[in-house]
N, C-alpha and C positions, 0 to 999 in steps of 0.2 A: 555407518551403525546396523540399518538392517540384517545384512551380510553377517556382522560379527555376530549378532546375535541368533542368528539362523547357523551359524557355525558352531555356535557354543552348546544348541541346543541338541544338534547333530551330534556332538563329541558325549555330553549326556547320557543320550540315547544309547551311544553306542558304547558307555563305559559300563551302565545298568546291564545291557544285552551280556556284554561279556562276563560281568560277574554273576548273572542270570537270579540278579537280585528281583527283578519284578515276576519272574516267573515262580519263584521260590516265594514270595510274599504272598502272589495269588493261591498258589497252593494251599497255604497255610490259611488264608480267609476264607477257602471255600472249608478246609476243615473245622475250625472253629464254627463257622454256620450251623454245619452237621451237630457238631457237639451240643449247642445251645438247643437246637430242636429236639434231640434226643432228651437232655437234660429238663426241660421245658416237659416232655410227655412224662418222665420216670419221677416228678416230682408231685405231678398230679397223683400219680400211683403210690407214691412210697411216703411215708410221714419222715421224710428227712430232717435233721435238725436245722434249723435257719442258717445257720451257718456257712453247712457243706456247699449249696449253690454260689454262694457268695463268693467264697475261697477259689471255686473251680472258675467263677467268672474273671476274678481279680489276676489268678496265673495266668488265663489266657490273654488278659489287655497286656500284662507283663511281656508276653509270647512275643508280640510285634516288634518291637526295638530287638528284641534278643534276636529272631530271627533274621531282622534285616543284619546285625552285625555277622552273624553268623555266615549267611550269604555273602556278605562283601569281602570276606576274609577267607572263606574255604567252597569249594566245589565238590558236588558226587559224581564220581565218572566211574566208568567200568572196573576201575583198577582200585575203588575204594574213595575216600575222602582224600581231596588234596588241597594243599593252599594255593591260592589264587595268586596266579602272577603279580607282581607289584608295578608291573610296567602300564601305566596309566594313561588313557586318552585325554586327561585333564592335568592342567597345571596345578602344582599343589595347594594356590589359594584356591582354585577351582573345586578341587576335591573336598577341601574344608567345608565350601558354602554347601555341595552338595548333599556331604555326609550330615550337615547340622540339619538341612530342609530336610533330607529322608527320615533321621531320627526322629525329630518333630512329626512327621507326616505320619507315619507308623503307629506314632503313640497316640495321634488322634484318630486314625483307621482303629485302634483298639478301643478308644473312649466311643467310638460311633457304634460298634458291636454291642458293648456295654447298654448304651442307651436303647439299642434294640432289644437287647434280651428284658431288660428292664420295663419295657410297654409293649411286651408280646400279648399281653392280655389287655389294654387299656381300650383296647376297640369296643368290648364288652363287658366292662368291670361290672360286676355283682351291684346291682343295687346296697343291698347291705354293706357290702365292705366299705363302699364309699361312704354309707353314711356312719359307719364304726369310724373311719378314719377321720371322719370331718364333725364327727358330732361334738355340740358344745358342750355338751352335758359329761362329767367326770364321775362313774359310781363303779361300784365294787361288788360282784355278783357275789350275793351270799351262798354260803357252801350249802347248804340245803334248800337246793333251789330249782325248779325246774319249770320246763314249757312242753305244752303239749301241741303240736303242730297238727293241721287239718290232716286227716288218714286220706292217702292217694286214693281214688276208685279203680281198679282194676278189675272191674265188672265187662263183661264182654262189649255190651252196649255203653259201658260208661254214663250209665243212667242210674246209678246208686249213691248219687252226691249227695243228698238230703241224708242218707243211712250212715256213710262215712263222715261227713260233718257232726251227725249226730252222737255219733259212734265217740269220737275224738272230744266232742263237746263235755258229753256225760263223764268221760273218763278225767276230763278236766274238773269238773265240778267235784266228782266224788274226791280227787286230789284235793282239793281245795279245803276239806274237811280234814286233811291229817293236820294233826298238832305238829307244830314245829318245823312246818312244811310251807316255803314260800312258793308260790304258783302264779306265773305270768298270767295277766288276764288276757281273756279272748280275742280283744280288740288288738292288742298287738301280735298275739301267737297267731293268728290267722291271718295276718296280712303276708305270711309266708306259706301261700299256697302252691303246692307241686312246685317247689323253690329248686333255682338252681344253683345258688350259693353252697356254701360249704358249711355243714353242719356247726363246725367250730364258729364261724362269722355269725352265725344266725342267732349262736347261742350269746356270743358277745352282744350284740343289737340286744337280744332281749333280756340281758344282764341276769343270765340265770348260768350254773353249773351243769345243769344237765337238761337234755332235750330227749323227747317222746316223738318219736316219728313212727308212723306205720301206714298199712294200706289194707284194703279190704276189696274181696272178690266174693261174687255170689255165683251158685249154679242151682237151678230148681229152688229147692228151698233150704237149701246148706249155705254158709257164710265160712268164708275163711279170713281170719283177722290174723293181720302177723304185726307185731310190735316191738320196738326194741328201744332201750334206753343206752343213751350214746354221754358219754363225758366230755365235755365242751373243753377244756381244756387240751388234751392231746385226741379228740375224736373217735377213740375206742369205745366199742360197744362195752356198756355194764352189764347189761341181759339183754336176752330176745329170746322171744318165744312164738308159737305159731299155735293159732286155736281154731278148730271146728268144731261148727255148732249147727242146731237147728235154727233156722230165721225167728221162731215161734220163742227163743229163749234170749233175746237181744239184751234184756234189763240184765240176767243173770250174768251173762258174758261179762256186759261192761265192769258188771261188780266185781267178776274173777279179774279181769285185766288189771282193773284199778288196785285190786286186793294184793296180786301179786308186784306189782310195782313199787307199790309202796312197803312190801317186805324187802325187795331189792334195794329198794332207799334207806329203809331201816337200816340193813347190813353196810351200806356203802358210806352212809352220815353218822357211824358209830353211835346210832340209839339216839339220835337228836331228834328225829319223827316217828310217830308210833302210826301204826298201819290204821288204814281208811275204815272209817265206820260203813257199814251196808245199809245205813237206813236212807230212805228216801223221802221226800215230800209226801204229806197224805194223799194228793189228788196229782198222779203224774202228767194229766190233760193240763190242770190249770197252770204246774209249773214248766210244762213245754211253751204253754201259749204265752206266758209272761217271757219267757228267756227270749223267743221269737220278738215278742215287742220290743226287747231293750237293744235288742242288734239292731232292728230297724231305728229305733230310738238315737241313737248314737250317730247317726248319718245326718240328721239334724235340717233337711230339708223339709217343708211344708209336707209333702206327699206323703214321705218316710213318719213321718210325726202323726199324719191320721192313719195311716195303717198301722202304727205302732200302738193308737188309742184303740183300735179295732181288737188287736190281739189282745191285750189288756182288759177288754170287756169280755174277751171270750174266756178270758182264763177266770173273768169273774161268775159267767155263766157256768162254769165246770164247779167250782168252789166258790161262794159267795161269801165265806169268812177269810177269804187270804189278802191277807193285809199288804203286802207288796204291790198287789196289784191294783188297789186304792192308791198308793204313795204314787205309783207310777202314771195314771191318769193323772193326778195333781200336778205332778211335774211337767207331764207333758202338755197341759194348758197352758202352762207358765212359759215353757219354750215357744210354744206357739205366737207368742206376742212378741219375742225375741227375732225368731224365723219366719212366720205366717203371717196369717192376717188374723190377728184379734187382739183387743184394745187390751192394754196392759192392766186396768182396773178389772174387767169383765174378765179377763185369765184369772187372778186371783180370787173374784168372786165364786168361780166355777172350781177353781182350785181345793179353796179351803174345807168345802164339806167333804171332799174326798180325802183331805187329812184327817180332818176329825173324826171321822169314819175308821180309818186306820189306825190311828192310835187308840181307839175304844176298842179294837180287835186285841192291838198288842201295843200296849204304851210304851214297848221299848224296840221298837221296830224302827233299826236306823235309816230304811228309806224313807219312811213317814217323816221322821224329824227332818233330814235331809231336804225333803220338800218343803216342807215348813219354813225351813230356814233361805231355802230360793223364793218362796213367796212373801217373807217378811222381806228381805233383801229387794227385791222387785218394788216393794211399796216403800222404801227407805226407812226401814226399821233397822239399823244396821246392828245396833247392840244385841237385840232379840234374836236376831238371823244369825248372828256368831255364836250364840250359846247354842243354839238349837243345832248347827253345824258341828260344834266341837262335841255335841253330847253323841250325835250321830257316829262320828268317830272313834268317838270311844267303845260305844257299842260293837261295831265293827271297822275295825281298822284298816279293811281291804276293801270296804265299799269306796270306790273310786268317785263317782259323782259327788260325795260328801265333801271331800277333798278337791276336788275340781271348784266347786261354787264357793269355799273357803278361801282358796286364792283367789277369786275373781273379786271377793269382799275386801280382802287384803290388798289387793293392787288397787281397785278403787279407792282407797281408803290412805295409800300411800306408804303402808307399811311392807315394804320391799323386801327386808330381811326378813320376818317370817312368813311373809310370801313365798320366797325361796325355800324356805324349810318345808313347806308343805307340799310344795311342786316337786321338788327333789323323793320326798317321801313316797308320794303319789306314781313317779317315776320308775321308782324302784318295783311298785306292783305292776304296772302297766306301760311300760317304758316306750312303746311307741303310738301311745293316744294322741290322736291328732289334737286334740282340744287342751291335752296337759302341753304341750311342745308350744301352741299357741300363746299361751299365758307365761309360760315359761319365757319365750321370745319378747314380751311383751314387758316382760318385769324386767329381761337384758337392758331390751331399746329404753325403757325409764331411765336404768340407769347410764344411759349414753353408750352403751356396748352394742349399736345398729348392726355394725358388721357382724358379731357373732349371733344376733338374733336372727338376720337375714341367711346365716349360713346352715342356721339349725333347722329352719323352715326347706329352705331350698332344699338342703341334703334330705329330710323327711319327704319331701316330693319325689326323689328319686325311686322311695318304695311304692309311694300312694298317689300316683301321677294324675289322677284323676279326682282327687279331693279338693271340693268346692270350697271346703273351710282353708285349706292350707293355702290354695291359689289365691284367695281373697286375704289371708293374713300375708302373705308373699306381697301381693300389690301393695296392699296398704304400708308396709314396711319400706317398700323402693319408692312410692311417691313421697314419704316423710325423708327419705334420705338423698331425695332430690333426683331420683333414678325417674322420671317423667315416663321415659319411652317404654322402658321395661316393666312400670309399674301399670302403664296401660296394657300394654301385652298381656301380663298375666290377668287382668281383669276381664278381658277381652275373651282369653282362654276359658276362664270359669264362667263366663255368660255364654258362649257358645257349646259348653256343655250341658249349659241348665238355663236356658234363657225365661223360663218360668219360676224361676225360685227368687224370692225379693233379695237374698244376702248377694246374688250373682248380678242382679240388677244395680243395686245398689253399688254395687264396688266399680261398675262399668261408668255409672252415671259421675260416681265420685271422682274417677280418673278425669273424665271430662270437663268437670267442674276445676279441677286444679290445673287443667290445662288451660283453662280460660273460654272454653266453647260450651255457654250457657244451652244453646239452642238442642245440640247434641246432648246434652245433659238432661234438660227439660224432655225431652221425647221418651228418652228411658225411664225416667219418674213417672211420667203419663201411663206410659206401657206397663210397668210395675204397681203404680196405686192401684189400674184397671184391674189387676189381677189380686191384690192385696191393699184393700183401700184404707184396711186399719193398721198396716203395717208401721210402728213406730218408728223405726229407722230412715224407710222411706218419706212419712210424713216430714220428719225433722230435715232430711236433706230438701225437700221441696220446699220449706219455710226457708232455710237458708237461701236457695235460688232465688224466690220473691224478693228477700231483700235487698239481695245483689242487683237485681232487674229492677228494682224500685217500685214493684208493685204492692204496695202497703196496706191498702184496703183489703185486697185478694188474701194477704198473710194473716192480716187481724181478723179476717172471717175464720180463716182455717184453724186458728188458734181457739177461737172462741166457740168454734163446732167442737173441736177436740175434747176440752175441757170442762163445755156445759156453763150451766148460768148458777149453780148452787158452789162457788169456790169454796165455801167453808165445810162441804161434806168430803173434801179431796185429802188425801193424805198430805203430811206437810211438806213432803219432798215434789210431788206433785204442784201444789199450789204455789210453791217457790219458782218452779219450773216455768210454769204460768205468766208469771209476773217478770221472771226474766226476759221471757220471748216479748211479752209486750214492752218491756224496756227496750228492746231491741228494735222494733218496731218505731217508737217515739224517736230514739236517739237518730237512726236513718233519718227520721224525718223531720228532723230538727226541732222538735219540741221538747226541747231541754226540762223544764218543770215538769213535765208529766213523765220526762224518762227518769228522773230523778225519784219520783214517787215509787215506781217500779221497780227499781234496783235496788230502794232500799227495803221496800218489801221482800226482794229475792234474796237479802243476806241473814244468813245465820248461821254463825261461826261455831263450828262444832269441835272440841277438843280432841273427839279420837278421830276424826278425818285429818290426816297428815297433810293432805294435800286435796285439792278438790279445785279444778281449773273455773268452772262458774264463779264460784265464789271471789276468787282471786279478778276475774274478768269484772263482776259486780262492783268489790270494793275498789279497785281503780277507776272505773266509770263513775261511781259515786263520789270519788275523791274530786275527778274533772271534772262534774256537774256541780258539786258544793263550790269550787273554784270559780265557776264560770258566771254562778249566779251571786258570788260577791261573799260567800259565807266561808272564811279563810278558815275558822276553827274547826268546822265540822269536816273540811277539805282535809285538814291535817289530820283528825283523828281518823279517818278512813285511809288516808295514804299510810298512816302508822301501822296500821290494822294489816293491810297490805303487805308492807313489808316484812313483818313478823311472819305472815302467813309462807311469804316466798321463800323466806330463809329456815322455814321449818321443813318446807320443800327439800331445798338443799341438803341440810343437815343430814335427811335421812335417804340422800343418795341421788335423788331425781334430778337428771341432768337431762331434758328434752329441750328441743328447740323453742315450746313453750313457754318454759323458764326463763330463756331469755329475753323473748318477744314482752313477757311481762316487764322483765327489769328494764328494757326500753323506754315502757310506758311510765315508771316508775321514776326512770332520770328524767324524762319529760317533766314531769308532775314537779320535780326539785328544780326544772331550769335548767338542767344539766344535758345540753343538745347534742355535745359532741359525744359524751360518755354515752349518750342514748343510740347514735349511729352506729357507735361500736357494740352495742348489745343487740343491734338488728344486725351487723353484720358477725357476730359470734352465732345468731340464728342461722343465718345463710349459711355459714360454713359447716353447720351441722344437719344440713338438707332443707330448711325452710325456704320454699318457692311461693308461698300464698301471694301473689298480687292484686286477688281479689280483695286480702283485707289491708292491704296496703290503700287501696283503692276508695275503700269503706270505713275504714278507721278515722274520725274524726280527731282524734286524739295525736294520729300523728302529723296535724297541720302544723307548727311551728319548724316540723325537720324538713319540709317539702323544697324550700330554697336553698338547702344548704348541698353544695357539690358532693359531697359524701354520699347522701341519702340519693342525691340524681342518680349517680353512680351505680349505686347499688339497686334502685330500681330498673335502671336501663339493662344491669347484667340480667336480672332477673326476666325480665321483656324479652331480653336475646333469647336466652336459654327456654323459656315458653314456645317463642315461634318457632325455634329451630327444632324442636320437639314435635310439635304442630306438624312441621312440614315433612319430618321423616317419616310420621304416622300416616300421613296423608298419603306419601308414596307407596308405604307396605299395603295400606289399603287399595289404591288402583291397583299394584302388582298384583294382589290376592284376587282382584275383579277381573284382570285381564286373565290369568291364568283358568279363571273357572269358564271366561267367556270361550277361552281356546279349546 
């Protein structure tokens, strides 16, 4: 048999050689490779229609089997093209088999070249291109819209970055005053510093129809500015100009460039916009310090917020009547309660005088009204917060922070459709804003679209790879989706970038807690609290850890210290949260009567709040506790309220694992244990892996002997153990690499 195969193989090779098939196909393949290389270079240089390269590649693919057929039948000799002799070295059946195999093989070779061409650039895909292709949002760029990219510093020593950035930013600010012109926000457009991406791709990422780019170089006291306005649709220049001026005349140059661009836009947009005004803020120094502060302010780290506060103070030194700077100080104090080391009540106490001062100076200050809305939201005054934020948007519809905070409020109250509208409007203004994207991802996740949410954040990370906020968001989304190892990796990446930032400490601590490693989680929390002892997020996480570890006296002491002795002086939402935490302490300590007293004081149903996870927990727990002490009537009342609240959440589209966990508790309270396990399984299928909650929640006790529950818990335990093992291996590998 082996000799027969060898004989057949020799005959095949002899026949292919006689007909010069392999030689011909090899030559054709080399030619195709050269053509593809040349075409790739040409496409980069020439704006060819998209169908031209595709048509060429398709023709080359079809050429492989055609070349095979021609090579099989004809031969090129010194006397011209001649038909190949029909005398075959193979039997007819063997010839047919070989013919079929070679035909498919050459077709496959052609397809392989097609795949090669399509992936010529994938080794270094531009971040913006990837973001556009994968973006979960879908917007249409306004026709009368522009993005101003940071200008390139071409000075000899590359030391004029502050001047080139300032020039681009001032032009952006002046264009923002043009009636009828939509200008992409700085936080988005300045993400493309010295971009390698095609301008058309950048324009699509920024959701604009035109892009302004430019460069700046200095020589002595002279400055040369080159600016060009580009149409995003086709990549062609609408307008370009060089400016040579004295450095002493920078502001006049900014005005001149902005006015010429506006004039070009007036013509390009058929009169839909008017030329930019040349008026400036009364105090340039105050305005400049304020803008610098806002740039720092968007980064949201405690250090940057503190620096921003300094800049806002400098603005007021230059102009004590500058209302936006007072508003900026106010919202910075509130943000320090979220991201830094400031108690929420003290933060609001410090913010309110600044807000009042700003409103006294300018009753229609959008910045001041937005800060007022943020402060009121922090102390639970949702209705008045919404009123202030909507008024701020009405006064200045491109002031993004007002839309950001209104979206926070709408998301927190479960009004997802309204939140979607607000966020999409804001992302037209500032399409690459990290905080808007995070809110939008939370919106998607709340509606059960977890993969779309993860895709959105991960794609934006391609552009802003070192964003702590994006890394934290991506980590939390992965943890909630059951992707434990990747969730930990992202949290660790954020922590390694900034181990002194409370949000980064919190993220890694939470990852370890979800993995069941309380020791590592606590070590991080203590490290974070040493840096920011009043940080609300770290304190709440530490309270949860103390409950899990059974250290109830320590937990109670921390709660009492945090809220103080005068509970009546606290805002309503703070007071209810105090009772909620005390209820948890008594519940874990199995002091059911005291737990019931506390949870009843934590309940306050609000018709304006469509979804409230803490209220659902309090309602179902109160129903459980009333039943445990024998009060069936009150148990049924609270259970009915919980069912109605959960249904309202589902009616507005909320579809999270927590919804299914709450449903399982309701099923238990109705003595429908099999359905309860099925509800827990539905939560698991959506990413829920909180083993600590299974162990801690006494309401699950009726399920613990059921085989389906035992299997579900075993699956979670196995996944957590596998994730910890993999992470330990990665950590050891990294440590080994460092030692080497």
